[in-house]
N, C-alpha and C positions, 0 to 999 in steps of 0.2 A: 396707475395701478399696474403692480408687481407681479410677473409671470413667474410661473411655477419653475426652475432653474431644471430638473428634467424636459419640459416643455421648450425650453430655450433651448438646452442642448440639444434636442430631437431635431427642432426646425432647422438649427444652425448646420445637423448632420445633414438634412435634407438638401439645404443650398449648397452646400461643397457636395452632395451625390451629384446633382442637376448639372453643376458648372463641369465636374468631371466629366460627367458624360455627356455633354456638347462638348466638352474639348476633345475627349475620344472619337465623339463622331466626325467632327472638324478633322480631326487627326486621321480618322479610318476612311476619308474621302476618297473614293480613286481621283485620281489626274484626270484632267480635260485631254482626250486622243483627239489630235486634230488630224484628219484624213486629207490625203490629196484625191483626184478625180481617179487616179489610176488605182489606188485602195479601194475605195467606195468600189469601183468595176468589180477586183477581185473580190472584196467579200461579197459582192453579190452575186456573182458565179456559181458561189461555195456555199451560200446560205438561201437564195432564193428558192423558195419552195417548190411555184409555178415551174421555174426552169428546170429544178431539179424531176419534178414530174415527167417533164418533156423530156427529159434523156432516159428517165427510163420505160419511154414508150420505144426508145430505139433498140434497149436490151431486149425488152419483149419483140420487138421485129426480128431480129436475130434469131431468140428462141424459135422461130416461126419460118426461121431458113431451115432449122435442123428439120424441123417435121417435113416441110417441105420435099429435102432430099433424101427420105427414107425412103427404101423398097418396103414393097409389101411383104408382109410376113408371109411364111408358110404354114397352110393348114394340116395338120395333123389329126388322122379319122382312127377310130379302131371300133370293128364291124362283129357281128356275131351272128352266126345262119347256121341250119342243120339241127337244129332244137325240135326235137318231135312233139308236137302238141294235142295228140291223140291217139290210143292204142289204133294199132294194125296187123290183122290175123290171132289178135291174143296175144299180141308182143307191146309192150309198151318202155321204151327206155327212151326218156327225154332227153339225155343229155350226152347218151352213146355217138352220135355223130356233130357234136357241136364241135362248131369251130370257128377261131377269132381270127380275124384279119385283119393286121395294121396297115395303114397307109398313110401319102403325106402328098398333100397338093401345091401348087405354087404357080400364081397369076405374070404370066408374063406381059407386060406393058409393050407396046408398040409406039412407034412415031415420037420417041423422044418427049413420052408426056413427064418422066421423072425430071427432066431436064428442063423441061418448060416452067414445070411446077417451082422449081427452086431458083430460075432467072425471075420470074416473077416475084417470088417471095425477097430475092436480093433487091430487085427494083423497088418492093415496098420499102424497105431499110433507108436506101439513099433517099426517098420520101420520106421517109419519119424524120430522117437524120436534117434534110431543108428544112422541115417544118418546124425542126425545134432550134433550127437556129433562126426561122423567122418567130418567133416564139421571141429568144435572144432579144433580137432587133428592134422587136414592138418594146420589150419591157425597158432595154438601154434606154429607150427614147424618155420614158417614164422616169427613170433614175436620173437620165440627164436633166429632165427639166426640175425634178427634186435637187437637186445637186445647185444645181442655177438658182434655184430659189432662195436658199441660203446663201449665195453669194450675194443675192440683190436685197436680200432680208438685211444682210450686214451693212452693205453698202448703203442701205435707209439710215437703220440705226444710227450707221457713222455721220451720215449727212445731219443727222436730228439732234445727237449730242454736239455737232458743232454749231450748229443754228441757234441751241439754249445756251449755249456756254458764249455764242457772241450777244445775243438778244441779254445775257444777265449782265454782260460788262455794259453795255448798252444804260440798261438799267439801274444801274449803280451810280454808271455818270450822270444818269437824269435823275437821280437822288440827292447828288451832291449836290446839283443846279438848282436842286427844289428847295433844299438846306440853305443855298445862299440866296434866294429867292430868285431866281434867272425863269423859271416855268412856273405855269399854276399847278393847283393840284388835280384840277381834271385831268391835265396833259397827263401828268403822273400816272393818276387812275387809267385813264385807259393805257397808256405803257403798259403797266401792271395786267390788264385784263388779256392784251396781245397775248403774254407767254404764256395761258392756258393752249393756245394753238400750238406751239411749240412743243409743251409738255405732251399734249393729245398723238403729236406727230410722233413723239420719243416712243410713248406710252402704246400705240397700235403697230411700230415698227419693231419691240421686244417680243409682243404677243405674236404676229406673224413669222419673226425668227423661228421662234421658238415653236409654232406648227409646222414649218417646211420641214424641221429638225425630224419630226414626229413623222412627218409623211415618209422620207426618207428611212429613217429607222425601220418604218413597218415596208418597206421594199426590200430591207436587208434580211428582212424578218431575226432584228435584233431586239432586244426588251431589255437592253442598257438605260440608265436613268438617261433623260435628255441635257441635263445638263454636265455629262461625263464627255458629252459629244460635239466635234464640233469641225468643220470641212473650210478649206480653203484654195484657193485658187485665182488664177487671174480672170478680171472682170473689167474688159476691156474689150475695145474691137477692134479687128484689122481691116484694112481696106481691101486685102488683096482677093480676087474672086476672078475662078478661071472662068471660062465660056460656058454655055450651057449647055455645047455638044458636049463636051468633055465630059461634064455631069452625066449624062445622058447614057453616054459608052459607058462609063464605071459603073452606074447603076445595072445596066444590062448585063453585066460581067458578074455583078455581086449582089444581086436581090437573091435571098434564099428562094423567097417566097416564086419567085419567077424560075428559077430553077426546080422548085417542085413540080411546077405545072409542065415545065418541058419532059420530065420524066415521068409524070402522070400518063404523057403521052405515049412516050415509051415503053411503059406497063401495059397501057391496053394493047398495043399492036401484040407485045406478050400473051396476053388474058387471051386476046382472038385466036392467034398461034395455036394455044393451049384448047382451046374451046374446037376448033377443028381438029385438033388430035384425040381427044376426047370422044369423036364422032368413030371412031374408026372400033376395029374387035379387038380384042386382047383373048388371049386362049389361055385356059386352066387346063394344065399338063396333071395328073393324078399317077402316082405308082403306089400298088400295093404287094403285101408278102400275105401266103396264105400254106399256112400246113396242112395241107391236106390233101387224099387223094382226087386227081383231077377226072371228072367225069367219064372224060376221052382217054385217059392216061390211067390207069389206074394206079401204077406205078411208082407215079410221079406225086410222093409225098409233098414236097416244098415246091411250091410256085411262086411265081411272081404275075402282077398285070399289070398295065398301062390302059389309061382311057386320056382323049381330049375334048375338053368342053368347052365350045364356040357361041359366043351369043348371036342368037340371029336378031340383027339391028334392022327389023324390018321397019316399026312404027318408032323408036325413037331411036332417034341418031343425032341427038343432041340440038337438034334445027331451033329451039328456043336460045340458048345460052352463045350459040355462034351470032344471031342475030345480033342478040345483047352485046355481048362485046364487039360488034363490027359498028353499032351505032354510038360503043362507048368511047372509039376513037376517032368520031365526029366531035364528039360532046368535047372531051377533053383538050380537044387541040382549040374547038371553040373558045371555052377559058382560057388556053393558055396568051390567043390571043388578045382577050380581055385581059389578063395580069399582065401584059405587056402593056397597052393603052395606059394602064392604070400607072404601071410604073413610069412614063411619060410623064402624066397628070402630077403623079408626085413629084417629081422633081422640078417640073418648071414652077410648080406652085412653090415650095420651099427656094429656089431658086429668085421667084421675084419677091419674097418677103426678106429674107437677107440683103438683097441690090436694095429694095426698099430701106431697111434701117439702116444703110449704111450711107444711102443719101442722105439721111436726117442726119444721122449723129456725126456728120464732116462739120456742115455749120455749127453745130454745137463746140465740138473741137475747136474748132478753128476762130470762132467768132462769140458766138453768144454769150458764153461760159465767162471771158473774159469781160465781156459787157456788164452782165448783170454784178458781177464783181466791182466793176468803175462804178456803175451807176449806184449802187448802194453804198460804197464810200463817201460817195462826190456828195449823196444826198446828207450822208449822216453827218458827215462835216460841214456843211450850210447848216442844216438845223439846228447841230450843237453850238454854232455861230451866230442865231437868229435871221439865216439867210432863207431857210425851206421853211415853210408850214409843218407842224405835227401829222396831219395825213397824207404832205408827199411823202415824209419819212416813212409811214406806215405802208403806203402802196410800194414803196422800194423796196423793203424788208422780203413783204410778200411776194414780190416780181424774183426776186432774190432765190428763193426757198423756192417757190416752183420751177424755175430754170433748171436748181441744180435737181431735185426731185424727176424731173421730166427726161432729166440726163440720164440718172442712174437706171430711171424705169426702161430708158430705150437702149440702152447696153444690156439691161435683162430681155430686153423684147427679141434682140441680135442673139444674144446667146441661144434662147430659148428657137427661132426662127435658123440658127446654124447645126443645132438638134434636130431640129426637123428635115434639115438638108441629107445630115448624115444619115438619117434613116430610111429618107430617100433613096441615098445613093446604094446604103447597106452596107457602109464601113465610114469610119472618120475620117472625112475629108477638112471639116473644120475643126479646130480645138474652140 
């Protein structure tokens, strides 16, 4: 069948356009950015919306300091009097005697009310700052866990790729042996079926790596393509660990939630002092001017007057607020002690997890990894030379695979436990 030349030319043009489009897309693909832990932290502090919102709360509290430090506003009043509303003795001049009297009044606060309000507001700002730091502490733990997840997933991918490459090498040798009549078809089939496990490990590891990258980018509030982002860092463990008391003391000095609890007690005491001061009497002094003859002195056309207004605090002496703030001191102190107990519990739990992971990892590094390699290579050599059964070779391969994956997962567990200890202490004490 012959094609129309126009159609053929059009099809060729479309093909060239598609190839050109793919080439352009490949050329325009952004390069992969590889971030270290410090770079991830810096980006997190700039981009994470939850953390930024907590910092905006500090700005709001500082604005409240301005309000608390303001003085009362003076009041300006203007009054009119002397307007005739009914005729008298046949005379009705309603505005002839009207006079206007402007005045100003001011409330004088006693017992340092303004200073106590300002002090309580500043203490509230300090509490908000500590709470913002505690939010960052909690989010950094999630960020560190996501970062460790990427490193762990990459390590699992590397192990899976190495295992698959090694097994493909064994399969090549086994096919050569089959062609030479050294092994049966059933043995070759069983070997080829076993490859499915290694392929499954690799695909699962790749999917998990992509998922952990997505999780980290979500914490960074970054919508870049997943393939254009990667993270790298040391994926190993350290046997160095200070004493538990050292980490406890460090946590008492650095935990922002404990600092917020201590500041809350201080603010509660200030609020009680303010409640006591608010129960006192504040006078209001007023001054006014009148352009009119004085009744007692007809020659005085311009006069001034003054008054002092003092509330009689007979019933309301701020008793309820005084009692509430006094109780709040005791409540805040109990919460502080509860937070301190929680700090000890967090440090002890995280320390135990780190120590347990180190105890498991040391024999792996010193003994079990080398043993797994030695057993695998020995059984593989024996099987190739007819000295071991196929089932022995497959078992040795599975054991080697299990040891390698267990070691990688243990390092991931150690790094997560280290992140948990950092969170418990309130700063990075283990990398």
